[in-house]
C-alpha positions in Angstrom: -15.1 2.6 13.1 -11.7 4.6 13.1 -7.8 2.8 13.0 -5.8 2.8 16.0 -3.0 5.5 15.6 -0.4 4.5 13.6 2.7 6.5 12.0 2.7 6.3 8.0 5.5 6.5 6.2 5.5 6.3 1.8 8.3 4.4 0.3 10.2 5.7 -2.2 11.6 2.3 -3.5 11.9 -1.5 -3.3 14.9 -1.3 -0.8 13.2 1.1 1.6 10.5 -0.2 1.7 12.5 -3.3 2.8 14.7 -1.6 5.3 11.5 -0.2 7.0 9.7 -3.5 7.4 13.5 -5.0 8.9 13.6 -2.2 11.4 10.1 -2.4 12.1 9.1 -5.9 11.8 5.6 -7.2 13.0 4.9 -3.5 13.8 5.1 -2.7 10.4 2.0 -3.6 7.6 2.5 -3.0 4.1 -0.5 -0.7 2.2 -0.9 -1.8 -1.4 -4.7 -1.7 -2.4 -5.7 -1.6 1.7 -9.3 -3.3 0.4 -8.2 -6.1 3.0 -5.8 -3.9 5.6 -7.7 -0.8 5.8 -11.3 -2.4 7.3 -9.0 -4.4 9.6 -7.8 -1.8 11.1 -11.2 0.5 11.3 -12.9 -2.4 13.2 -9.8 -2.6 15.3 -8.9 -6.0 14.1 -5.2 -5.1 12.9 -3.3 -2.3 14.8 -0.1 -1.8 12.8 1.9 0.5 14.8 3.5 1.8 11.1 1.8 1.7 7.7 4.2 1.4 4.7 2.8 3.2 1.6 4.4 1.3 -1.6 1.8 2.0 -3.8 4.7 4.1 -5.4 6.9 1.4 -6.2 6.0 1.3 -10.0 9.0 -1.1 -10.3 6.4 -4.3 -8.3 3.9 -3.9 -10.9 3.2 -5.0 -14.3 3.0 -8.6 -16.3 6.7 -10.0 -17.7 6.8 -12.8 -20.2 9.5 -14.7 -20.5 9.9 -17.8 -23.5 10.0 -21.0 -21.6 9.9 -19.1 -17.8 6.1 -18.6 -17.7 4.1 -15.6 -16.7 5.8 -13.3 -14.0 3.3 -10.8 -12.1 4.1 -7.9 -10.1 3.1 -8.1 -6.5 1.4 -4.4 -6.4 -0.5 -5.5 -10.1 -4.2 -4.4 -9.9 -6.9 -7.4 -10.6 -8.3 -5.0 -13.0 -4.9 -4.6 -15.3 -5.2 -8.7 -15.4 -8.6 -8.5 -16.1 -8.3 -6.1 -19.2 -5.0 -7.9 -20.3 -5.7 -10.1 -22.9 -2.3 -11.4 -23.4 -1.9 -12.4 -19.8 -5.1 -14.2 -19.9 -4.6 -15.9 -23.0 -1.4 -17.6 -21.3 -3.3 -18.1 -17.9 -7.0 -18.2 -18.2 -8.2 -19.6 -15.0 -7.7 -16.2 -14.1 -10.4 -14.9 -16.3 -12.9 -17.4 -14.9 -11.8 -16.4 -11.2 -10.9 -12.3 -11.9 -14.9 -11.6 -12.2 -16.0 -13.1 -9.1 -13.8 -11.1 -6.5 -16.1 -8.4 -4.5 -16.9 -5.8 -7.1 -14.9 -3.5 -9.9 -14.6 -0.8 -7.9 -12.8 -3.0 -5.2 -10.8 -4.8 -8.5 -9.6 -1.2 -9.6 -7.8 -0.9 -6.5 -6.9 -4.4 -5.0 -3.5 -6.2 -6.2 -2.8 -9.6 -6.7 0.7 -10.0 -3.9 -2.1 -7.9 -1.7 -4.4 -10.9 -1.8 -2.3 -13.9 -1.8 -0.2 -12.0 1.2 -3.8 -11.8 3.3 -4.3 -15.7 2.8 -8.1 -15.2 3.4 -8.5 -19.1 2.6 -12.4 -17.8 1.2 -10.8 -15.7 -1.8 -10.4 -16.6 -5.2 -6.7 -16.1 -5.9 -5.1 -18.7 -3.2 -6.8 -21.5 -4.6 -6.0 -20.1 -8.4 -2.3 -20.2 -7.3 -2.5 -23.5 -6.0 -4.0 -25.2 -8.8 -1.5 -23.6 -11.1 1.4 -24.3 -9.0 2.4 -20.8 -8.9 5.7 -19.8 -7.4 6.2 -16.8 -5.1 9.4 -14.7 -4.8 9.9 -12.9 -1.7 12.4 -10.3 -1.0 13.8 -9.1 2.4 17.2 -6.9 3.1 19.2 -9.3 3.1 18.3 -11.3 0.0 15.3 -13.3 -1.4 13.8 -16.7 -2.1 11.5 -18.7 -3.9 8.4 -20.4 -2.1 5.8 -22.6 -3.8 2.5 -21.7 -3.5 1.8 -25.9 -1.6 4.3 -24.1 1.1 3.2 -20.3 1.1 -0.1 -21.0 2.7 0.6 -21.8 6.1 -2.7 -21.4 7.8 -5.7 -19.0 8.3 -4.1 -15.4 7.2 -1.0 -16.6 7.9 1.8 -17.6 5.1 5.3 -18.2 5.1 6.5 -14.5 4.6 8.5 -13.7 7.8 8.5 -10.4 9.4 11.5 -8.4 7.6 10.1 -9.8 3.8 7.6 -8.9 1.0 6.2 -11.1 -1.6 7.2 -9.0 -4.8 6.1 -11.0 -7.7 4.2 -14.5 -8.5 5.6 -16.6 -11.4 2.8 -18.6 -13.1 3.4 -21.2 -15.9 1.7 -20.8 -19.3 -1.5 -23.0 -20.0 0.5 -26.1 -21.9 -0.6 -27.8 -24.9 -3.8 -29.5 -25.0 -5.1 -27.9 -21.4 -7.7 -26.1 -20.6 -8.7 -24.4 -16.9 -12.1 -23.7 -14.8 -12.8 -21.8 -12.3 -16.4 -22.1 -10.2 -17.9 -20.6 -6.8 -21.0 -21.0 -4.9 -21.5 -17.4 -2.8 -25.0 -15.9 -1.4 -24.1 -12.9 -3.2 -22.5 -12.1 -6.5 -19.0 -10.4 -4.6 -19.5 -12.1 -1.4 -16.7 -14.3 -0.3 -17.0 -17.9 -1.5 -18.7 -20.8 0.6 -16.7 -22.9 -2.2 -14.8 -22.6 -4.7 -13.1 -24.8 -6.9 -10.3 -24.2 -9.3 -9.3 -26.9 -12.0 -6.7 -27.4 -14.9 -6.9 -30.4 -16.9 -4.5 -31.3 -19.6 -4.7 -33.9 -22.2 -2.5 -36.4 -23.9 -2.5 -36.7 -27.8 -5.1 -39.9 -27.2 -7.4 -37.9 -25.3 -6.5 -39.2 -22.6 -6.5 -37.4 -18.9 -2.3 -36.3 -18.6 -2.9 -34.6 -15.9 -5.2 -32.6 -13.6 -4.5 -29.9 -10.9 -7.9 -29.2 -8.8 -7.7 -26.8 -5.7 -10.5 -25.7 -3.6 -11.5 -22.4 -1.6 -13.5 -21.6 1.5 -13.6 -25.0 2.7 -10.6 -24.8 4.5 -8.1 -22.9 6.8 -6.0 -22.4 3.4 -6.4 -23.0 -0.2 -6.7 -26.9 -0.3 -5.1 -28.9 -2.6 -7.2 -31.7 -4.0 -5.7 -33.0 -6.8 -4.9 -36.4 -5.5 -8.7 -37.1 -4.7 -9.1 -36.9 -8.4 -5.8 -39.0 -9.3 -7.8 -42.0 -10.3 -8.7 -39.9 -13.8 -5.1 -40.1 -14.5 -4.7 -42.2 -18.1 -8.2 -42.2 -18.3 -10.7 -40.7 -20.8 -12.8 -37.8 -19.3 -16.4 -39.4 -19.7 -19.1 -38.1 -17.6 -19.2 -40.9 -15.4 -15.2 -41.3 -14.6 -15.4 -37.6 -13.1 -18.5 -38.1 -11.8 -16.7 -41.0 -9.6 -13.8 -38.9 -9.1 -15.8 -35.8 -7.7 -18.2 -37.8 -5.5 -14.0 -38.8 -4.0 -13.4 -34.8 -3.0 -15.9 -34.2 -0.2 -14.4 -37.3 2.1 -11.0 -35.1 0.9 -12.0 -32.0 2.6 -12.4 -31.0 6.5 -14.4 -27.9 5.9 -15.6 -26.0 9.5 -19.2 -24.7 8.5 -20.2 -21.0 8.6 -23.4 -19.0 9.5 -24.5 -19.5 6.2 -23.1 -23.0 5.1 -23.2 -26.6 7.1 -20.0 -28.4 6.7 -22.0 -31.4 5.1 -23.4 -28.6 2.5 -19.8 -27.4 1.9 -18.7 -30.7 1.3 -21.9 -31.4 -0.9 -21.2 -27.8 -3.1 -17.2 -29.1 -3.5 -18.3 -32.6 -5.0 -20.8 -30.7 -7.6 -18.7 -27.9 -8.2 -15.7 -30.1 -9.3 -18.0 -31.9 -11.1 -18.8 -29.0 -13.4 -15.6 -27.6 -13.0 -13.2 -30.6 -14.8 -16.1 -31.5 -17.1 -16.5 -27.8 -18.4 -12.3 -27.9 -18.8 -12.7 -31.1 -20.8 -14.8 -29.4 -23.1 -13.0 -26.3 -23.6 -9.7 -28.1 -25.0 -12.2 -30.1 -27.5 -13.6 -26.7 -28.4 -10.2 -25.2 -28.9 -9.1 -28.3 -30.5 
């Protein structure tokens, strides 16, 4: 398959890219890694009239840390750059688990974090990671910029809060809190396939060893990443025993509404969600003890 005809423009700067997007609106798409967009164009599922190549915008890539302000990641930062950035992985360890699950090395060499989050595939790992970590999305247009919480960013299937004249330029993540650890797990038919269900968990303990905070987000079981933290709220203030974790995990299947697919029924996805929740919380809890 070949894409429908389109106009190609290489943006010379962020301001140039934003002015082009303001001019063409929904008729234009940004080209970053292209690992989702180009296949969709080749299958004629996406037919942008204008393709704005933003690969030359070096100022929109890279990882920046500021004391008390967490970690900011430019939207054009490649997966591979994050995988190889030990300081970033130490500050945001949930990525260390999640990144190897994204497709294959060839894809991770080109794919970008901003492209992934803007594409908003609910089966993808990073939207769930961003939701679990309570990331902030910095969005710009020619008229200004704004910040949107991950919980508000993903609006529906392959849909975000980004307007027709806007671009996601940066994502901010909080650094791992003291006495906290995280875990990402998923089940897929083959390594590199989209997840039938994935779970991102972040656990924080107080000085007595009780659960002080727990964040839980799932991918592959809804039209957006599913924030299931409330389903495990009973663990707050409790010691994370196997029995307590198991009881909380048992509440997760009823908190989601998976639609199923050709590879998994909704009931199977619910079952896997509960199993992975128990395993992810248990693993994160054990990691805190190991780090201590």
